[in-house]
C-alpha positions, -999 to +999 in steps of 0.1 A: +000-001+001+028+024+007+046+018-026+013+023-042+010+059-025+044+068-033+040+059-068+008+078-073+024+107-054+054+106-078+032+107-106+010+136-094+042+154-087+054+146-121+022+162-135+027+192-114+062+199-125+054+196-160+023+219-156+047+243-138+072+243-164+046+251-192+032+278-172+065+291-156+066+325-180+034+338-167+050+342-134+075+368-146+111+374-133+118+354-104+146+347-084+161+313-084+150+313-045+117+324-054+111+298-082+124+272-057+099+284-030+069+280-053+079+246-066+083+234-032+049+249-022+035+232-052+052+198-045+041+200-007+005+208-018+005+177-044+018+154-015-008+163+009-035+160-016-024+127-027-021+115+009-056+125+015-071+107-017-051+077-007-068+078+027-101+081+014-092+052-012-084+029+016-114+038+036-138+029+010-122+000-005-137-036+004-118-054+027-113-090+012 
């Protein structure tokens, strides 16, 4: 289960990074520190959402 959650989070983070790269120019001029802070915020948000989704999935998955 933990490996599945990590895999889902990695996929979600890959998607988020790709979207960030596609839309990066809209943010204008940023320092490297600002860009890193935005990416960290994005990744931590994706991780929290992925974790919550995994918890909900586990709670509704029938026990065999």
